[in-house]
N, C-alpha and C positions, 0 to 999 in steps of 0.2 A: 799389309799384311801382318797381323797380330805379333804383339812382341811374344816368345815363348819365354818361360822362367827357366833359365836351366838349370836351378835348383830346389826341388820342392819337400816340402818337410810335412809328413804326418804326424799328428799328438794325438795320440789313442790316453785320456785322461778317465781309469777306469778307478774301481773300490780298492781293490789290492794292490798296482800296478801301475805305473804310470810310463808308457812306452811313446819313443820319439824314433822316425826313421825317417833319413836322408837320403834323397834318390837325385840323381844327375839325367836331367832330359839328352839325349843322345843327338845328334842330328839326323840321324837315319828313323828317329821317331820311337827309339826303345827308352826302358828306363834301365840305369842300373843303382841298385842300392850301395851308398858310399859310405854311409853312417848307421850306429844304432845308440839309441840312448835307452837304458831302463833304471826305472827307479820304484823301491816301495811306496805304494799310495802313503798317504796320509790327507786326513782331512777332507775326503770327499766319501758319498756315502749316495749308492743308487742314482749315480749323474748329478750331483747334488753337491756343491758346495756346504761343509757342515763348521768348518775350519779354515777361515781364510788364509792365516798366517802358515800353517802345515800343509797346505794345501800348494801355497806358492811356493815354498823351500823344497815339494818333493817334484813338482815341475821344473823349477831350477835345475835339479840335480838329474833329472831324463836327458832335459836339452843341453846341457854344458857335456855330457857323457856322450852324447849323438855329436856334439861340435868337436869334440875330441879325435872322435874314432873318423868322422868324414873327413880334417881338417879344412874345414869353413865355420865362418861366423852363421849363425843362424838369426835373422828379423823377422821373421816371419811362419808361421804354420797356418795348416790348412786342420782344423780343429772338429775333432768326432762327437757326435751328440748323442746322447745315450740317456738311458732313464725312465722311470715308469712316468715320468711327465711327459715326455713325447708320445700325442697321440695322433691318429691318423684315421682318415675315412676316404670312400670314393664319392665322386661327384660325378654329374654331366654338365656338358656347357652345348647350347645350341642357338644357331645365330644364321640369317639368311647370306648368302652369296650376294655379292653386291658389284661383283669385278666385270670385267667387259668379257661379252659374251660367255657371262658364268662361270667362267674359269676361277678355280679356289687358288687365294695366294697367300703369302706367308701373312697379311697383314690379318685374312680371315682364320688362318689358323690361331693369329695371337688373341683375335677376338673371340672364338669361341671358347678358348684356354681361359682369357678372363671371365668371361660367364659360368666357364665352371667351380673358379676358385672364389665364385663372389657369394659366400656363406658370412652368416653372422657368427662370429667368433666370441667366446667369453672372455670378462675382462683380464688382460694378464697374459695371453695367449695369442703368439705370433704365427704367420705359415713361415715354414721353413724350406719345403720342396712342393711342387706341385710337378708330377712327376706323367707324362702323355702315357696313355695305356695302350688305346686305338681310336680310331676313328670312324664315322659314319656318314658316306655319302647319299643323300637321297633316304633311299634302302638298302645301299649296299653298305654290310658292315665286315667288320674285320680289316680295316685298310690301314696301312703303318705311315703312308706319306702322301696325302691325299694335295697336295701341293702340283697344279698343272693340270689337275682332274676338273672335270665339269660336272655340275649340279647348281641344285637351288639352295640345299639344306644341306651345312653341316653340323655335325653332332662331334664331341667328344668326350670319352672316357679319361677321367686320371685319377690319382690317388694323390691326395693332399694331407701332406704332413706338417702337425702343429709340435711346436714346445709352449713349457713356459718363460715368458721373457726375462723374468725375474732369474732361473735358474740359468740360463744361455748365460746372459749375463755378468752373473756370478763368476760364470767359468771361464769366461771372456777376460776378465776384468783378471782373475789371477794371472794367466798367461802375458795379460801387458803388463803388470806388477815385476814380471821376470826379463822387463825391456825388450819383447816380441810380441808382434802384430799379429792379429789373427784375421787372414784373408778371407776367409770362409767357415761356414760351419754344415757338416755333413751328417746324416741319419748313420750311424756306424755301422746297422745292418746293412744298409747299402751300400757303404765303404765296401765294408768283409766280403757282400755277393761278388763285387768286383773282381776281388783278389780270388777268389777259391771254386766261385760255382761257373762252367762252361754255357755257352751258348744253347747246346743242345738240353741240357736239364731245365735251363730257363725255360726254353720251348715247351717241353714234355709234360713241366710240373714239376716242383722242387721245394721244398723248405729248407731256409739257413736257420739253423738254431746255432745262436753264440753265447756261449755259457761262460758270462764274466764273473766278477768277485760278488758286485753285489744283486746284480739284475741277469735274468737271460733273455736275451733281444730276441727277437726272430722275424722274418721277412718268408714270404710267400708268391714264389712267380709261377706263371701260367702264362704261355704263348710267347711268349719272348717277352711281357711284361710283370712289371711288380703290382700285385692286389691287393695284398696285405702285409701290415706289419704290428708289431704290439712288442710289449715285455712283460715278462712275469717278474716280481719282486722275490724271486728267489736265487742264489748264485753258490759261487762257492765258499765264500765266507758262512752261508749256511751249514755247510759241511763243515767247516773247520769247527765251529760252534756245538756242534754235536760230540765233535767228537772229544772237546777240550768237556764238555758237562759229563758225557757217558765214561771216559776214560779217566775224569780227575785229573786233566794236566792244563798246564796255564797255556793260554791261546796263542802266544807263538811259536811254542815246540808241538802245538798239535797242527799247526799248517804246517809247519816243517815235515811232521809224521805223515799224513794227508799226501805231500807232494813227494815223499820218497817211497813210503808203503802203501798206500791208499790204493784200494781195489772197489769199485763198484757192486759186483758179484762174488759173493761169499765161495760161490760153488766152484769158482776157476782155482782156487787156493788150494794146495797140499794143507791138511789137516795137520802135519809135522813142524810146518814152519811156524818161526818164531819170530819175536821183535823186541826189539827194551823202545820203552817210553819213559817220559817223564813223570816225576809227582810234582805235586804243589807243595808249599812249603818248607822248600830245600829238602825232601825226601829223600831218601835214593830210587834209582831209576826200577823198575821192574821188568818182568820178562812174559810178555802176555801170545797167545796165539794169534797171528796175522788174522786170521779167521773172524778175530773177536772185532778188529779196526773195520773189518770189510761190513760186518752184521750191523754197526753202526753208520754208515755211510749208506747199504743199499738202500736201506726203506725214504731216504731224505730223495735220493736219486731216483725211485720209482714215485716220490710224489710230485717232483719237479718236471717228469715227463707225463704223467697222469694228467697235471694242470695244464702242459701244453697241449694235450692230446686235444682235452675239453674245449681248449680256445679254438686250435683247428675246427672240430667238429661244430661247435657253436656258430661260427662263421659260414659252412659249407663247404668246405675246403679238403676234406677228407676223402675226396675220392680223385681230387687233381694231382697228386705227389704221385705220378707215374714214376719219377726220377728217384723216389725216393725222402731223404733227410740227411742232411750234410753238419755234421758236428764243428764249429769252429770254437775261439774262446780257451783262454788256460785251462778251465775246467774240461773242457774237451779231450786231453789228453791224462786223464783217468782212467789208469787199467779198468776193464772191464764197461768202461760205459756204455761203448757201441754194443755190447752183448746186450745189456740189459735195455737199451734203446730198441733194437731188433726183436726182441722177444715184448715188448710195449707194445711198440706198431705195428707190426708184422711189415715192414717195410726196409726196400735196402737202404745201408746205413754206411757213409763215410766218414772219413774227417777230411778238414777242409783246410790243405797244406795250400800257401799262397805261393802263386804260380805268375808269370808273365814279366818279370821283372831279371833284369840278370845284377853281375858285380858279389855282392854278398848273399847272392839268393840263397845259398845253403844254410846261411845263419837265420834267415827267417822263414825258413821252410818250417812253418810250426805254427798249430792253428791260434797260437796266443799273441802273433804279429799280424794275424788276417787285416784286422781292423787298421793298423797303422799301416801296413802296405798297400791295402785298398784305396786309402785316402790319399796317398800321394798317384796311385794310379787315376782314380776318379778327376785328382784335378788336372792331371795329364792331360786326361782323353777330352776335359772341358777345355782344354788352352789348345787342343789339337783341332777341335771341331770351331772354334771359335776364329782359328788363323785359317781353315779351310772353308772358312765362309763368310769371309771378309770383303768388301766392296770388291765389285768385279766380279766373284764368284759365281756361277751359274744357279739352276733350280738345286734344292736337295735334294740328295740322294735319300732311298730308304733309312740307309744307318746314318746319315747323317743327322737326318731329322730326330731321330731316335735319341741319339748321342744329345742332340742341343734341348731335345725335352727334357731329357734326364738331369742337366747340368741349370736348371732353371732358364735356360733360354727365354720362357713366356714368363717367368714371373721377375 
């Protein structure tokens, strides 16, 4: 039986903040969050390293804080992969069933997935995930677990995620310089989906939208599987820059003002409400209507959602989102952002709070922790699936097969 790691650490390296979450795997199969570390991010922009030394220092601070709160030494992490360098596409593989009596085996499934991922990639790119969506046995479509069925032709649809080799290696190098090993890398929106989406939402059709500091990552699920992923080069830092320029204030103060008073929909605010804002060059603070701040933020948020909807519509998924849109990421906590999303998409909107963990669950029940919590949940489910499918275990169940596909069993 495979060994289950007792402590799992998820590391979300973002543009504005770095979050580390430590979870303990209990004997009953549940997870308890036992440590949290968070630090302001430096040297990272849109998922790529732009200043190695600054990035190393930020990661070190987050990990040290997580070690302190958890009371354990961290020697390995499960790293989130994000940024516009991550690209994905759907592919199909077809093989002939060669087993005795034409019974489909795990080897047939593996060969079909190998055929699906046998695509030419540009130089400097590597495959990160190969995620099975569904199978076709002869002419029967929509099969989740074909092992044990009988047929002559096996087809599989997969979602292939690729990333820039250099970008990934640079982030991994930063973590290694802290003295910590990277066990694996996981696409951040895939991890966040584990933490905030329900199985019903994935089955009916839903879009997870993770609005981070430098990018907005999104993933579209339908019929229980991942069908589309992408990223926009827009995020919370763009709101901060707009505030700094529009209200003529230093960027650090603009960030604080956004977090404390920001609102994405001016009509929600009282016309008489005022706030104090900083000035540049040592000038005294000014008092302005809070609505002026919202007037700066709202156009950028609308532009973000407009671009997102263009992406969804161009790929033909606008009629698939029967469960609506789930917002995650730190910027997803902005006042009024759900109302703006509701107006622009005309769909059900909710915030994605991580669920499914115990311990310090109330401390991570925030969209900003969706990715970090999802990384430990993702890693734990992978370990459980590998343990359950150790030698001596029988035919794969539907759930186990899907889990093994999600966790790169066939890659």
